[in-house]
mmJSON file of the N, C-alpha and C atoms, coordinates in Angstrom:
{"data_MODEL":{"atom_site":{
"group_PDB":["ATOM","ATOM","ATOM","ATOM","ATOM","ATOM","ATOM","ATOM","ATOM","ATOM","ATOM","ATOM","ATOM","ATOM","ATOM","ATOM","ATOM","ATOM","ATOM","ATOM","ATOM","ATOM","ATOM","ATOM","ATOM","ATOM","ATOM","ATOM","ATOM","ATOM","ATOM","ATOM","ATOM","ATOM","ATOM","ATOM","ATOM","ATOM","ATOM","ATOM","ATOM","ATOM","ATOM","ATOM","ATOM","ATOM","ATOM","ATOM","ATOM","ATOM","ATOM","ATOM","ATOM","ATOM","ATOM","ATOM","ATOM","ATOM","ATOM","ATOM","ATOM","ATOM","ATOM","ATOM","ATOM","ATOM","ATOM","ATOM","ATOM","ATOM","ATOM","ATOM","ATOM","ATOM","ATOM","ATOM","ATOM","ATOM","ATOM","ATOM","ATOM","ATOM","ATOM","ATOM","ATOM","ATOM","ATOM","ATOM","ATOM","ATOM","ATOM","ATOM","ATOM","ATOM","ATOM","ATOM","ATOM","ATOM","ATOM","ATOM","ATOM","ATOM","ATOM","ATOM","ATOM","ATOM","ATOM","ATOM","ATOM","ATOM","ATOM","ATOM","ATOM","ATOM","ATOM","ATOM","ATOM","ATOM","ATOM","ATOM","ATOM","ATOM","ATOM","ATOM","ATOM","ATOM","ATOM","ATOM","ATOM","ATOM","ATOM","ATOM","ATOM","ATOM","ATOM","ATOM","ATOM","ATOM","ATOM","ATOM","ATOM","ATOM","ATOM","ATOM","ATOM","ATOM","ATOM","ATOM","ATOM","ATOM","ATOM","ATOM","ATOM","ATOM","ATOM","ATOM","ATOM","ATOM","ATOM","ATOM","ATOM","ATOM","ATOM","ATOM","ATOM","ATOM","ATOM","ATOM","ATOM","ATOM","ATOM","ATOM","ATOM","ATOM","ATOM","ATOM","ATOM","ATOM","ATOM","ATOM","ATOM","ATOM","ATOM"],
"id":[1,2,3,4,5,6,7,8,9,10,11,12,13,14,15,16,17,18,19,20,21,22,23,24,25,26,27,28,29,30,31,32,33,34,35,36,37,38,39,40,41,42,43,44,45,46,47,48,49,50,51,52,53,54,55,56,57,58,59,60,61,62,63,64,65,66,67,68,69,70,71,72,73,74,75,76,77,78,79,80,81,82,83,84,85,86,87,88,89,90,91,92,93,94,95,96,97,98,99,100,101,102,103,104,105,106,107,108,109,110,111,112,113,114,115,116,117,118,119,120,121,122,123,124,125,126,127,128,129,130,131,132,133,134,135,136,137,138,139,140,141,142,143,144,145,146,147,148,149,150,151,152,153,154,155,156,157,158,159,160,161,162,163,164,165,166,167,168,169,170,171,172,173,174,175,176,177,178,179,180,181,182,183],
"type_symbol":["N","C","C","N","C","C","N","C","C","N","C","C","N","C","C","N","C","C","N","C","C","N","C","C","N","C","C","N","C","C","N","C","C","N","C","C","N","C","C","N","C","C","N","C","C","N","C","C","N","C","C","N","C","C","N","C","C","N","C","C","N","C","C","N","C","C","N","C","C","N","C","C","N","C","C","N","C","C","N","C","C","N","C","C","N","C","C","N","C","C","N","C","C","N","C","C","N","C","C","N","C","C","N","C","C","N","C","C","N","C","C","N","C","C","N","C","C","N","C","C","N","C","C","N","C","C","N","C","C","N","C","C","N","C","C","N","C","C","N","C","C","N","C","C","N","C","C","N","C","C","N","C","C","N","C","C","N","C","C","N","C","C","N","C","C","N","C","C","N","C","C","N","C","C","N","C","C","N","C","C","N","C","C"],
"label_atom_id":["N","CA","C","N","CA","C","N","CA","C","N","CA","C","N","CA","C","N","CA","C","N","CA","C","N","CA","C","N","CA","C","N","CA","C","N","CA","C","N","CA","C","N","CA","C","N","CA","C","N","CA","C","N","CA","C","N","CA","C","N","CA","C","N","CA","C","N","CA","C","N","CA","C","N","CA","C","N","CA","C","N","CA","C","N","CA","C","N","CA","C","N","CA","C","N","CA","C","N","CA","C","N","CA","C","N","CA","C","N","CA","C","N","CA","C","N","CA","C","N","CA","C","N","CA","C","N","CA","C","N","CA","C","N","CA","C","N","CA","C","N","CA","C","N","CA","C","N","CA","C","N","CA","C","N","CA","C","N","CA","C","N","CA","C","N","CA","C","N","CA","C","N","CA","C","N","CA","C","N","CA","C","N","CA","C","N","CA","C","N","CA","C","N","CA","C","N","CA","C","N","CA","C","N","CA","C","N","CA","C","N","CA","C"],
"label_alt_id":[null,null,null,null,null,null,null,null,null,null,null,null,null,null,null,null,null,null,null,null,null,null,null,null,null,null,null,null,null,null,null,null,null,null,null,null,null,null,null,null,null,null,null,null,null,null,null,null,null,null,null,null,null,null,null,null,null,null,null,null,null,null,null,null,null,null,null,null,null,null,null,null,null,null,null,null,null,null,null,null,null,null,null,null,null,null,null,null,null,null,null,null,null,null,null,null,null,null,null,null,null,null,null,null,null,null,null,null,null,null,null,null,null,null,null,null,null,null,null,null,null,null,null,null,null,null,null,null,null,null,null,null,null,null,null,null,null,null,null,null,null,null,null,null,null,null,null,null,null,null,null,null,null,null,null,null,null,null,null,null,null,null,null,null,null,null,null,null,null,null,null,null,null,null,null,null,null,null,null,null,null,null,null],
"label_comp_id":["UNK","UNK","UNK","UNK","UNK","UNK","UNK","UNK","UNK","UNK","UNK","UNK","UNK","UNK","UNK","UNK","UNK","UNK","UNK","UNK","UNK","UNK","UNK","UNK","UNK","UNK","UNK","UNK","UNK","UNK","UNK","UNK","UNK","UNK","UNK","UNK","UNK","UNK","UNK","UNK","UNK","UNK","UNK","UNK","UNK","UNK","UNK","UNK","UNK","UNK","UNK","UNK","UNK","UNK","UNK","UNK","UNK","UNK","UNK","UNK","UNK","UNK","UNK","UNK","UNK","UNK","UNK","UNK","UNK","UNK","UNK","UNK","UNK","UNK","UNK","UNK","UNK","UNK","UNK","UNK","UNK","UNK","UNK","UNK","UNK","UNK","UNK","UNK","UNK","UNK","UNK","UNK","UNK","UNK","UNK","UNK","UNK","UNK","UNK","UNK","UNK","UNK","UNK","UNK","UNK","UNK","UNK","UNK","UNK","UNK","UNK","UNK","UNK","UNK","UNK","UNK","UNK","UNK","UNK","UNK","UNK","UNK","UNK","UNK","UNK","UNK","UNK","UNK","UNK","UNK","UNK","UNK","UNK","UNK","UNK","UNK","UNK","UNK","UNK","UNK","UNK","UNK","UNK","UNK","UNK","UNK","UNK","UNK","UNK","UNK","UNK","UNK","UNK","UNK","UNK","UNK","UNK","UNK","UNK","UNK","UNK","UNK","UNK","UNK","UNK","UNK","UNK","UNK","UNK","UNK","UNK","UNK","UNK","UNK","UNK","UNK","UNK","UNK","UNK","UNK","UNK","UNK","UNK"],
"label_asym_id":["A","A","A","A","A","A","A","A","A","A","A","A","A","A","A","A","A","A","A","A","A","A","A","A","A","A","A","A","A","A","A","A","A","A","A","A","A","A","A","A","A","A","A","A","A","A","A","A","A","A","A","A","A","A","A","A","A","A","A","A","A","A","A","A","A","A","A","A","A","A","A","A","A","A","A","A","A","A","A","A","A","A","A","A","A","A","A","A","A","A","A","A","A","A","A","A","A","A","A","A","A","A","A","A","A","A","A","A","A","A","A","A","A","A","A","A","A","A","A","A","A","A","A","A","A","A","A","A","A","A","A","A","A","A","A","A","A","A","A","A","A","A","A","A","A","A","A","A","A","A","A","A","A","A","A","A","A","A","A","A","A","A","A","A","A","A","A","A","A","A","A","A","A","A","A","A","A","A","A","A","A","A","A"],
"label_entity_id":["1","1","1","1","1","1","1","1","1","1","1","1","1","1","1","1","1","1","1","1","1","1","1","1","1","1","1","1","1","1","1","1","1","1","1","1","1","1","1","1","1","1","1","1","1","1","1","1","1","1","1","1","1","1","1","1","1","1","1","1","1","1","1","1","1","1","1","1","1","1","1","1","1","1","1","1","1","1","1","1","1","1","1","1","1","1","1","1","1","1","1","1","1","1","1","1","1","1","1","1","1","1","1","1","1","1","1","1","1","1","1","1","1","1","1","1","1","1","1","1","1","1","1","1","1","1","1","1","1","1","1","1","1","1","1","1","1","1","1","1","1","1","1","1","1","1","1","1","1","1","1","1","1","1","1","1","1","1","1","1","1","1","1","1","1","1","1","1","1","1","1","1","1","1","1","1","1","1","1","1","1","1","1"],
"label_seq_id":[1,1,1,2,2,2,3,3,3,4,4,4,5,5,5,6,6,6,7,7,7,8,8,8,9,9,9,10,10,10,11,11,11,12,12,12,13,13,13,14,14,14,15,15,15,16,16,16,17,17,17,18,18,18,19,19,19,20,20,20,21,21,21,22,22,22,23,23,23,24,24,24,25,25,25,26,26,26,27,27,27,28,28,28,29,29,29,30,30,30,31,31,31,32,32,32,33,33,33,34,34,34,35,35,35,36,36,36,37,37,37,38,38,38,39,39,39,40,40,40,41,41,41,42,42,42,43,43,43,44,44,44,45,45,45,46,46,46,47,47,47,48,48,48,49,49,49,50,50,50,51,51,51,52,52,52,53,53,53,54,54,54,55,55,55,56,56,56,57,57,57,58,58,58,59,59,59,60,60,60,61,61,61],
"pdbx_PDB_ins_code":[null,null,null,null,null,null,null,null,null,null,null,null,null,null,null,null,null,null,null,null,null,null,null,null,null,null,null,null,null,null,null,null,null,null,null,null,null,null,null,null,null,null,null,null,null,null,null,null,null,null,null,null,null,null,null,null,null,null,null,null,null,null,null,null,null,null,null,null,null,null,null,null,null,null,null,null,null,null,null,null,null,null,null,null,null,null,null,null,null,null,null,null,null,null,null,null,null,null,null,null,null,null,null,null,null,null,null,null,null,null,null,null,null,null,null,null,null,null,null,null,null,null,null,null,null,null,null,null,null,null,null,null,null,null,null,null,null,null,null,null,null,null,null,null,null,null,null,null,null,null,null,null,null,null,null,null,null,null,null,null,null,null,null,null,null,null,null,null,null,null,null,null,null,null,null,null,null,null,null,null,null,null,null],
"Cartn_x":[0.694,0.005,1.132,1.915,2.739,3.125,3.832,4.454,3.172,1.999,0.938,0.736,0.524,0.563,1.729,2.826,3.936,3.911,3.526,3.337,2.409,1.234,0.147,0.567,1.143,1.751,2.903,3.732,4.39,3.995,2.752,1.984,1.162,0.696,-0.255,0.798,2.3,3.005,3.376,3.441,3.909,2.516,1.579,0.269,0.027,0.377,0.294,1.244,2.381,3.686,3.031,2.586,2.178,1.154,0.378,-0.713,-0.351,0.684,1.229,1.794,2.546,3.206,2.071,0.846,-0.161,-0.831,-1.0,-1.909,-1.487,-0.12,0.233,-0.497,-0.892,-1.872,-2.922,-3.393,-5.04,-4.383,-3.327,-3.092,-2.796,-2.233,-1.739,-2.99,-4.158,-5.294,-6.209,-6.065,-6.91,-6.494,-5.467,-5.118,-5.589,-5.77,-6.467,-8.062,-8.804,-9.993,-10.202,-9.13,-9.343,-9.183,-8.378,-8.14,-9.071,-9.622,-10.871,-12.236,-12.333,-13.122,-12.906,-11.576,-11.234,-11.318,-10.991,-10.673,-12.098,-13.126,-14.445,-15.021,-14.754,-14.752,-13.98,-12.8,-11.99,-12.522,-13.236,-13.311,-14.658,-15.678,-16.751,-16.355,-15.518,-15.223,-14.668,-13.899,-13.221,-14.188,-15.334,-16.323,-17.278,-17.129,-18.149,-17.512,-16.456,-15.557,-14.883,-14.372,-13.845,-14.606,-15.766,-16.27,-15.725,-15.163,-14.59,-13.474,-12.514,-11.367,-11.97,-13.241,-13.659,-14.474,-14.657,-15.342,-14.018,-12.98,-11.572,-11.042,-11.364,-10.343,-10.973,-12.049,-12.4,-11.725,-11.408,-10.751,-9.372,-8.656,-7.369,-7.239,-7.993,-7.749,-8.261],
"Cartn_y":[-1.177,-0.242,1.308,1.198,2.406,2.86,1.9,1.864,2.447,1.808,2.469,4.068,4.267,5.619,6.514,6.13,6.85,6.909,6.138,6.037,7.091,7.07,8.002,9.415,9.609,10.949,11.571,10.506,10.759,11.005,10.304,10.254,11.798,12.324,13.561,14.769,14.135,15.8,16.132,15.483,15.457,16.434,15.957,16.56,17.87,18.019,19.626,20.409,19.878,20.801,20.875,19.989,20.026,21.12,21.042,22.013,23.461,23.538,24.75,25.355,24.338,24.964,25.083,24.407,24.739,25.87,25.964,27.131,28.81,28.939,30.19,31.141,31.014,32.04,32.253,31.215,31.446,32.43,32.063,32.516,34.011,34.204,35.683,36.516,35.63,36.594,36.58,35.811,36.091,37.296,37.517,38.655,39.905,40.234,41.721,41.509,40.517,40.385,40.294,39.832,39.873,40.936,41.692,43.398,44.09,43.684,44.808,44.577,43.551,42.769,43.287,43.309,43.575,45.016,45.974,47.63,48.008,47.619,48.104,47.813,46.556,46.057,47.099,47.161,48.194,49.563,50.012,51.341,51.614,50.441,50.562,50.461,49.618,49.707,50.647,51.34,52.896,53.71,53.715,54.837,54.378,53.266,52.683,53.043,52.616,52.535,54.091,54.769,56.435,57.111,57.488,58.604,59.897,60.193,61.391,61.439,60.442,60.066,60.442,59.647,59.876,61.21,61.777,63.258,64.2,63.957,64.59,64.437,63.225,62.85,64.166,64.442,65.245,66.686,66.959,68.619,68.359,66.984,67.011,66.9,66.264,66.045,67.529],
"Cartn_z":[-0.195,0.115,-0.031,0.642,1.145,-0.584,-1.3,-2.89,-3.662,-3.576,-4.461,-4.103,-2.813,-2.574,-3.023,-2.907,-3.272,-4.871,-5.442,-6.963,-7.495,-6.493,-7.156,-6.651,-5.646,-5.375,-6.644,-7.092,-8.095,-9.472,-9.573,-10.928,-10.717,-9.547,-9.333,-9.48,-9.093,-9.233,-10.576,-11.728,-12.887,-13.512,-13.332,-13.82,-13.376,-12.119,-11.485,-12.336,-12.455,-13.109,-14.568,-15.335,-16.54,-16.732,-15.724,-15.726,-15.346,-14.978,-14.802,-16.085,-16.555,-18.036,-18.95,-18.887,-19.95,-19.667,-18.248,-18.148,-18.132,-18.589,-18.56,-19.0,-20.041,-20.858,-20.169,-19.531,-18.675,-17.477,-16.863,-15.594,-16.03,-17.093,-17.304,-17.709,-18.4,-18.867,-17.646,-16.36,-15.453,-14.521,-14.162,-13.216,-13.47,-14.728,-15.006,-14.735,-14.977,-14.554,-13.077,-12.671,-10.966,-10.503,-11.102,-10.873,-10.809,-11.87,-12.328,-11.268,-11.009,-9.997,-8.748,-8.002,-6.947,-6.719,-7.6,-7.389,-7.158,-7.909,-7.319,-6.107,-5.64,-3.938,-3.115,-3.403,-2.411,-2.57,-3.824,-3.917,-2.866,-3.044,-2.139,-0.826,-0.5,0.956,1.397,0.813,1.118,1.459,0.323,0.563,1.917,2.073,3.34,4.456,4.49,5.881,5.954,5.194,5.15,4.107,4.46,3.699,3.644,4.639,4.668,3.544,3.64,2.822,1.598,1.084,-0.246,-0.632,0.342,0.03,-0.234,0.336,0.343,-1.03,-1.659,-2.936,-3.936,-4.372,-5.491,-5.088,-3.962,-3.625,-3.962,-3.652,-3.879,-5.362,-6.222,-7.863,-8.116],
"occupancy":[1.0,1.0,1.0,1.0,1.0,1.0,1.0,1.0,1.0,1.0,1.0,1.0,1.0,1.0,1.0,1.0,1.0,1.0,1.0,1.0,1.0,1.0,1.0,1.0,1.0,1.0,1.0,1.0,1.0,1.0,1.0,1.0,1.0,1.0,1.0,1.0,1.0,1.0,1.0,1.0,1.0,1.0,1.0,1.0,1.0,1.0,1.0,1.0,1.0,1.0,1.0,1.0,1.0,1.0,1.0,1.0,1.0,1.0,1.0,1.0,1.0,1.0,1.0,1.0,1.0,1.0,1.0,1.0,1.0,1.0,1.0,1.0,1.0,1.0,1.0,1.0,1.0,1.0,1.0,1.0,1.0,1.0,1.0,1.0,1.0,1.0,1.0,1.0,1.0,1.0,1.0,1.0,1.0,1.0,1.0,1.0,1.0,1.0,1.0,1.0,1.0,1.0,1.0,1.0,1.0,1.0,1.0,1.0,1.0,1.0,1.0,1.0,1.0,1.0,1.0,1.0,1.0,1.0,1.0,1.0,1.0,1.0,1.0,1.0,1.0,1.0,1.0,1.0,1.0,1.0,1.0,1.0,1.0,1.0,1.0,1.0,1.0,1.0,1.0,1.0,1.0,1.0,1.0,1.0,1.0,1.0,1.0,1.0,1.0,1.0,1.0,1.0,1.0,1.0,1.0,1.0,1.0,1.0,1.0,1.0,1.0,1.0,1.0,1.0,1.0,1.0,1.0,1.0,1.0,1.0,1.0,1.0,1.0,1.0,1.0,1.0,1.0,1.0,1.0,1.0,1.0,1.0,1.0],
"B_iso_or_equiv":[0.0,0.0,0.0,0.0,0.0,0.0,0.0,0.0,0.0,0.0,0.0,0.0,0.0,0.0,0.0,0.0,0.0,0.0,0.0,0.0,0.0,0.0,0.0,0.0,0.0,0.0,0.0,0.0,0.0,0.0,0.0,0.0,0.0,0.0,0.0,0.0,0.0,0.0,0.0,0.0,0.0,0.0,0.0,0.0,0.0,0.0,0.0,0.0,0.0,0.0,0.0,0.0,0.0,0.0,0.0,0.0,0.0,0.0,0.0,0.0,0.0,0.0,0.0,0.0,0.0,0.0,0.0,0.0,0.0,0.0,0.0,0.0,0.0,0.0,0.0,0.0,0.0,0.0,0.0,0.0,0.0,0.0,0.0,0.0,0.0,0.0,0.0,0.0,0.0,0.0,0.0,0.0,0.0,0.0,0.0,0.0,0.0,0.0,0.0,0.0,0.0,0.0,0.0,0.0,0.0,0.0,0.0,0.0,0.0,0.0,0.0,0.0,0.0,0.0,0.0,0.0,0.0,0.0,0.0,0.0,0.0,0.0,0.0,0.0,0.0,0.0,0.0,0.0,0.0,0.0,0.0,0.0,0.0,0.0,0.0,0.0,0.0,0.0,0.0,0.0,0.0,0.0,0.0,0.0,0.0,0.0,0.0,0.0,0.0,0.0,0.0,0.0,0.0,0.0,0.0,0.0,0.0,0.0,0.0,0.0,0.0,0.0,0.0,0.0,0.0,0.0,0.0,0.0,0.0,0.0,0.0,0.0,0.0,0.0,0.0,0.0,0.0,0.0,0.0,0.0,0.0,0.0,0.0],
"pdbx_formal_charge":[null,null,null,null,null,null,null,null,null,null,null,null,null,null,null,null,null,null,null,null,null,null,null,null,null,null,null,null,null,null,null,null,null,null,null,null,null,null,null,null,null,null,null,null,null,null,null,null,null,null,null,null,null,null,null,null,null,null,null,null,null,null,null,null,null,null,null,null,null,null,null,null,null,null,null,null,null,null,null,null,null,null,null,null,null,null,null,null,null,null,null,null,null,null,null,null,null,null,null,null,null,null,null,null,null,null,null,null,null,null,null,null,null,null,null,null,null,null,null,null,null,null,null,null,null,null,null,null,null,null,null,null,null,null,null,null,null,null,null,null,null,null,null,null,null,null,null,null,null,null,null,null,null,null,null,null,null,null,null,null,null,null,null,null,null,null,null,null,null,null,null,null,null,null,null,null,null,null,null,null,null,null,null],
"auth_seq_id":[1,1,1,2,2,2,3,3,3,4,4,4,5,5,5,6,6,6,7,7,7,8,8,8,9,9,9,10,10,10,11,11,11,12,12,12,13,13,13,14,14,14,15,15,15,16,16,16,17,17,17,18,18,18,19,19,19,20,20,20,21,21,21,22,22,22,23,23,23,24,24,24,25,25,25,26,26,26,27,27,27,28,28,28,29,29,29,30,30,30,31,31,31,32,32,32,33,33,33,34,34,34,35,35,35,36,36,36,37,37,37,38,38,38,39,39,39,40,40,40,41,41,41,42,42,42,43,43,43,44,44,44,45,45,45,46,46,46,47,47,47,48,48,48,49,49,49,50,50,50,51,51,51,52,52,52,53,53,53,54,54,54,55,55,55,56,56,56,57,57,57,58,58,58,59,59,59,60,60,60,61,61,61],
"auth_comp_id":["UNK","UNK","UNK","UNK","UNK","UNK","UNK","UNK","UNK","UNK","UNK","UNK","UNK","UNK","UNK","UNK","UNK","UNK","UNK","UNK","UNK","UNK","UNK","UNK","UNK","UNK","UNK","UNK","UNK","UNK","UNK","UNK","UNK","UNK","UNK","UNK","UNK","UNK","UNK","UNK","UNK","UNK","UNK","UNK","UNK","UNK","UNK","UNK","UNK","UNK","UNK","UNK","UNK","UNK","UNK","UNK","UNK","UNK","UNK","UNK","UNK","UNK","UNK","UNK","UNK","UNK","UNK","UNK","UNK","UNK","UNK","UNK","UNK","UNK","UNK","UNK","UNK","UNK","UNK","UNK","UNK","UNK","UNK","UNK","UNK","UNK","UNK","UNK","UNK","UNK","UNK","UNK","UNK","UNK","UNK","UNK","UNK","UNK","UNK","UNK","UNK","UNK","UNK","UNK","UNK","UNK","UNK","UNK","UNK","UNK","UNK","UNK","UNK","UNK","UNK","UNK","UNK","UNK","UNK","UNK","UNK","UNK","UNK","UNK","UNK","UNK","UNK","UNK","UNK","UNK","UNK","UNK","UNK","UNK","UNK","UNK","UNK","UNK","UNK","UNK","UNK","UNK","UNK","UNK","UNK","UNK","UNK","UNK","UNK","UNK","UNK","UNK","UNK","UNK","UNK","UNK","UNK","UNK","UNK","UNK","UNK","UNK","UNK","UNK","UNK","UNK","UNK","UNK","UNK","UNK","UNK","UNK","UNK","UNK","UNK","UNK","UNK","UNK","UNK","UNK","UNK","UNK","UNK"],
"auth_asym_id":["A","A","A","A","A","A","A","A","A","A","A","A","A","A","A","A","A","A","A","A","A","A","A","A","A","A","A","A","A","A","A","A","A","A","A","A","A","A","A","A","A","A","A","A","A","A","A","A","A","A","A","A","A","A","A","A","A","A","A","A","A","A","A","A","A","A","A","A","A","A","A","A","A","A","A","A","A","A","A","A","A","A","A","A","A","A","A","A","A","A","A","A","A","A","A","A","A","A","A","A","A","A","A","A","A","A","A","A","A","A","A","A","A","A","A","A","A","A","A","A","A","A","A","A","A","A","A","A","A","A","A","A","A","A","A","A","A","A","A","A","A","A","A","A","A","A","A","A","A","A","A","A","A","A","A","A","A","A","A","A","A","A","A","A","A","A","A","A","A","A","A","A","A","A","A","A","A","A","A","A","A","A","A"],
"auth_atom_id":["N","CA","C","N","CA","C","N","CA","C","N","CA","C","N","CA","C","N","CA","C","N","CA","C","N","CA","C","N","CA","C","N","CA","C","N","CA","C","N","CA","C","N","CA","C","N","CA","C","N","CA","C","N","CA","C","N","CA","C","N","CA","C","N","CA","C","N","CA","C","N","CA","C","N","CA","C","N","CA","C","N","CA","C","N","CA","C","N","CA","C","N","CA","C","N","CA","C","N","CA","C","N","CA","C","N","CA","C","N","CA","C","N","CA","C","N","CA","C","N","CA","C","N","CA","C","N","CA","C","N","CA","C","N","CA","C","N","CA","C","N","CA","C","N","CA","C","N","CA","C","N","CA","C","N","CA","C","N","CA","C","N","CA","C","N","CA","C","N","CA","C","N","CA","C","N","CA","C","N","CA","C","N","CA","C","N","CA","C","N","CA","C","N","CA","C","N","CA","C","N","CA","C","N","CA","C","N","CA","C","N","CA","C"],
"pdbx_PDB_model_num":[1,1,1,1,1,1,1,1,1,1,1,1,1,1,1,1,1,1,1,1,1,1,1,1,1,1,1,1,1,1,1,1,1,1,1,1,1,1,1,1,1,1,1,1,1,1,1,1,1,1,1,1,1,1,1,1,1,1,1,1,1,1,1,1,1,1,1,1,1,1,1,1,1,1,1,1,1,1,1,1,1,1,1,1,1,1,1,1,1,1,1,1,1,1,1,1,1,1,1,1,1,1,1,1,1,1,1,1,1,1,1,1,1,1,1,1,1,1,1,1,1,1,1,1,1,1,1,1,1,1,1,1,1,1,1,1,1,1,1,1,1,1,1,1,1,1,1,1,1,1,1,1,1,1,1,1,1,1,1,1,1,1,1,1,1,1,1,1,1,1,1,1,1,1,1,1,1,1,1,1,1,1,1]
}}}
């Protein structure tokens, strides 16, 4: 049983590495979408938590 478990681990590790090699395009394409989704959430949180700072922004700009 120990050998079968070790062989299963050896088989799963190359799959994960090959997956990382095959998916660089997907990983590169995903961060921008994630950033676009995270930025609005951060802006909403800033407006809700720090309304005064949000009101000062137009004056500074």
